[in-house]
N, C-alpha and C positions, 0 to 999 in steps of 0.2 A: 227465662232464657232457654231452658230445655224444651218448653212447650213450643216456642217459636221455631226451634230447630226441627221438631217433629213435623210441624206444619209445612216447613220448607221442604223436608225430605219427601212427604206425601205428595206435595205439588210437583216436584221433579219426577218422582216415580210415575205419577199420572200422565205427565207430559210425554215421558219416554214411551210408556205403554199404550198411549192413545193411538187408535188406528189412524193411519195416514190416508188422506183423501186422494193422494196421488198414486197411480198404478206403478207396476214394475217397469223395468227398462224395456224398450221396444227392440224388435229384432227383424232382420231381413233373412229370408231363406229361399231355397230353390225347391222346385218340384218338377220332375223327379230328382232325387239326390244321387241316383246311381242308375246304371244301365249299360247294355252292350249293344253296339251298333256296327253295321258293316261299313267298310270304306265305300264312299260314294253315296251313302244314304243320308237322308235328312231326318232330324228329330227336333222336337220342341222342348224348350226349357222355360218354365214360368218362374217369375220372381214375385214373392209374396211378402207382405209386411204384417207383423203382429205388433200392434201398438201397445201391448202390455197393460190394457185398461186405461190408457191415456187417450185424450182427444188430440189428434195431430192434424196439421194442415199442410205440411210440406215434406216431401221425400226426395232425397238426392241419392241416386244409386250409381256407383262406379264399379264396373266388373272387369275382371282380368281373365283371359283364356289363352291357351297356347295356340298361336296362329300356325304352328307347324302341324298340328293335329286337327284343328277345327277352323272353319270359316263361317261367317254369318251369311245366311242366305236371305233372311228377312228379319230386321231388327225389332219390329213392333207389330207382330201378329196378335190377334185376339183382343179381348176387352181389357179395360183398366178402370180403376176407381178414380184415377187422376182426370180431373175435368179441365184443369188449367196447366198448360206446359210452360214453365218458366223459361226453359230453353229447349229447343228441339232435340229429340234423341239423336245421338251421334255414335258412330262406331268406326273402328279401323281394323281391317283384316291383316294389316301389316304389323301394327303394334300389339294387336290382340286386346283391344279395349272397347268397352261400351259405357255410355253415360246417359242417364235419365235424370231429369229434374222437373218436378211439377208438384201439384197439390190439389187440395179441395178447399172451397171457400168456407168461412166460419159458419157453423161451429166446428168444422173439420170432420174427421172420421175416427171412430173408435171400433176397431175390428181385430180379430185374431187371424184373418186370412184375406187381407186386401190384395187383390191382384194389381201389381204395378205394370207388368208387361209380360209378353211371351215372345221369346226369341227363337227363331228357327236356325239351327246350326246344320252345317254339312260336314260330315266326317271325311277327312282327306288323307289321313295317314294312320297306320295302325299303332297301337300302344295305349297305355293308360294316360288319361288327361284330366286336368282339374280346372273347374271354373270357380272362381272365388270372388267374394265381395270385398272391396278395398276399404282401408281405414278412412279414406276421404269421404265415404258415404255418410249421410245424415238423415235423421228423422226428427223434425222440429215440432214442438208442442204448439197447440193453438192457445198460447198464454199471453200473446202480445209482446213477448220478449224473444221468441224463437229459440227456446231452450232445446238443446240436442239431447234426446233420450235414447239414442241408439246404443245398445249395450251388447248385442250379439250379432256376429257376422257369419252368415252361412257359407257353405261350400259344397260342391257336388263333384263326384268322381265317376268318370265314365271310361268304358273300355271300347276301343275301336279295333275291329278285327277284319281280316281279309274274308271276303265272301267266298263261298264254295265255287269251284270252277263250273261254268256252263258248257265248256268245250273240253278239249284234251287236257289231261292232268299235266301240269308243268312243274319242273324242278330246276334247281341251279346248284351245281357243286361249288361254284365260286361265291355265290350269295345264297346260302341254304336257308337262312331265316329272314322272312320278309319283315319282321319286326325290328331287325337290327340295322345299324349303319355300318358300311364298309368303306375302307379307303382304296380298295381295288376298283378302278373305273373301267375295267374290261370284263363285263359279265358274260357268262356262258349259260345258255338255256337248253334244256332237253325236254321232250314231251312224249307222252304215250301215243302209240298208234293203234287206235281202236279197230276192231274188225270192220271191214268195209270202207275204211278211210283210204282215199286214193291221192288226195292232194292236201296241202296246207297253205294257208295264207297268214302271214304274221307281220307285225310292225312294233316299233318301240317309240314312245314319246312321253311327254309329261302330263298327259291327260288320262285320268282314270277311265273316262267314258270313250276313249279312243277305240276305233274299230278298224281292223285291217280290211283292205279292199278285196274284191272278188277275183283277184288275179293270183294264180297259183305260184308258190315259191318252190314247188317240187314236193317230193314225198319223203325227204330226209327228216330226221327227228332231232337235230341239234343245230344251233346257230350261236355264233359269238359276235360280240360288239367290242370295239376298242376305243379308248380315250373319250369316254362320255364325260360331259361336264358335271360338276357337282349339283346335286339335287335329287328329287324323287322321280324315278322313271317307272313306266308301266310297259311291260311286254304283253302284247295282245296276240292271240292265236285262235284260229278256227280251222276246222277240218271239213273237207268236202266228201260227201258220200253220194255216189251216183251223180246226179245233176244238181244237188242241193248243198248249200253251205250250212253248217251247223252253228250252234251257239259259240259265243266268244269267252275264252278264259283270259284272266288278267293276272299277271305276276308282277309284284312290286319289288323294286330294287332301290335302296337308299344309299347314295354315294356321297362321301365327304372326304376329299383329299387335302383339305386346308387345315393347318393346325390352329389352336386357339390364338386369340389376340395376344400381342406382346404385353408383358406386365413387369412390375418391379417388386423388390422386397423392401419392407419397412420394418425396422427394428425398434424394440422398446426394451430398455431405455434407448433413446435416440442416439444414433451414431455421432460421435464427435470426430469429424473427419472419418477415417475408416476404423476408428478404435471403439471398442466396447469396454466400459468399466465393469459391467456385470458379467459374471461367469455363467449365468443361466438366462440369456436374453430370450425375448419373445419375438418371433418373426411373423409378420402378417403378409398376406398376398391375396389377390383377387384378379380374375380375368373373365372373359366371355368367349363363347364360340357361336358363330353365326348359323351353323347348320345343325349338326347332330346334338350340340349342347355339351356342357362339361360333364365328365365322368368322375374324375378324382385327381388329387395331387399326390406327388411323391417328393420326398426330400432326402438329400444326401449331404453329409458333413465331411469335408476333406481336410485332414490335418496336413498342411503343406510341408511341415518338417518331415513327417513320415514318408510323404510322396518323394521328397528329395532324397531320402535315405532308401528309397525303393522297398519300403515295408508294406506296400499295398494301400488301397483306399477302401473306404466304407461302401455300403450298398444303399440303394434307395429303399425307403420305407414309406408306406402310405400314411399321409397326414391330412389334417384339415386346419384351416386358418381360424384364429391365430394358433401358433404352435410354439410351445416352450422347449427350447433346445436343451439337451442333457448338459450336465455339469462339464464345462470346458476348462482344461488346464491353460495356463498362460502360453500364448503362441499365436501363430497366424493360421487362419482357416478360410476355406472357401465354402459358402453355403449355396447349394443348388436346389432349386425347386422346379419340378417338372409337372406341367399341366397336361392332362390327357382329355381328349374329347371322346365321345361314345363310339367313334370309328377307330379309336386308338392312335390318332395323330397326336403328336406331342410337341411341346415347346418348353425350353428351359429359360429360367431367369436365375442369375447368380450374383453374388457379391462377396468380396473378400473383406475379412474383418481381422482385427488384432484383439486378442483378449489379454489384458495386462494385469499384473498382480496389484491388487488394491492396497496391499500393505507397503508398497514401495513408492516413495515420493518422486523418484527419478527412475525412468525406465526407457531404454533405447530399443526401438523396433527397426525393421527393414525400411519402413516408410517414414520414420520420424522419431521424435523424442516426446515422451510424456513427462510433464512436470506437475505433480499433484493431479489436478483435474483438467489441466490444459494440455492439449496435444498439438504439437507443431510438426507438420510434414517437413521433409528435408529442404525443399526449396524455400520455405518460410524461415527455417533455421539459417540457411545460407544468406538470405536477405538481411536477417537480423544481424548476423556476424559482419556482413559487409557494411551495414549501417554503423555498427559499433567501431569497426576498424576506421571507417571514414571519420567518425566522430573523434576518435583518438588522434588521428592524423591532423584533423583541424585544430584540436586542442594543442597538440605539439607545435603546429605551425604558429598559432597565435602566441603560445608561450615563448617560442623562439623570437618572434617579432617583438614582443613586449620586452624580452631580455635584451635584444639588440638595441632597442630604443633607450632602455635604462643605461646600458653600457655606453652608448653614444653620449647620453646626457652627463654621465659621470666623467667621461673623457673631456667634454667641453668645460664642465665645472672645474676640473683639475687644471686645464689650460688657463682658465680665467684666474684661478687662484695663483698660478705661477706668474702670470702677467702682473697681477696686483702686487705680488711679493717683489718682483723685479723693479716695478715702479716705485715701491716704497724704499727699496734699498738705494735706488738711484737718487731719490729725493734726499735721503739721509746723507749720501756722500756729498751732494751739492751743499747741503747745509753745513757740514763739517769743514768743507773747503773754504767756506766764507768765514 
């Protein structure tokens, strides 16, 4: 028995320690993974596959990029090991997505640096931006079963910066940072007047490559615009020296006057009507912003009893979702969550809640009655009371009706008995008289 145990142990140990014929997990990665590029310039990003020692025959690559910072100029530049495209490469400069799906015939390919494709991006706005490979991507083995061996998803981080001016130096006291978003839609620009400059020509539009015409706007050095629409604007200016116009300088302004999208608050444990049993509820919230993007959330808890007593209210604190509220005493509260975008536009979402003492089976609030774990708002309480009152009236009515019928029957029975009695006495008298 002991010998058999040792043999089994050695067999299991050998099986575990035996080298695997299968390679490591495969990966998708970018090259380059970092870089700095000027607004308006183009640059190439290549997607490579490392099969991890495996033979693979199919690659599905789904990419995500920020369409506010980058746009695709060419989706499939350069060479690729893919010889058969299962579906044509697609991209969207609106959604910020790219998809490739193709492969190589059996026996497939085993490589540490297989080029899937090279994408040419155009930088359109300043700031840090990320290109990432999505979880929906796949690398399938050439094993007849299509086993997915993708285990590592790459990402690349790039910086987009404003190019140095080719013409007059431009600044803006209303929008001093070209990398930031502002809710002020009436920008002011000023520029340097170089020695020998006699005229300036300038314009503003949504095109980085915009160029002002050769018509002079005068020799002043400031200009203001009012009520521009939301979006990215470029101020262009050039100076005239003698009879020649010089190079063009571009100044970028990012305007967002629209608050984030409307949203609602979700509580855990779930609200039973407006009531919370827990004294430390968790509140969740999420929203989006179409232009500048979300910056942060702030939350304020208002004790409505203290507000009525004019004892002041709390202040906003920065939070993230989900957020566990501090220990709340029994009472009525208003929870307000404020969402800010990067231009500091904001929008509130709020909800009123009642926190009830869990040790009490019966508890009355301003909005209803709580009985154990059941909360009834006042209109439901009134409906229930009306129902019971009607039920009692119906019972009383039918009881009266039944009592009246019984009384009537007793009366009739009594009358019948009296008639029978009189008839008996009359018969008796007749018999005695005879």
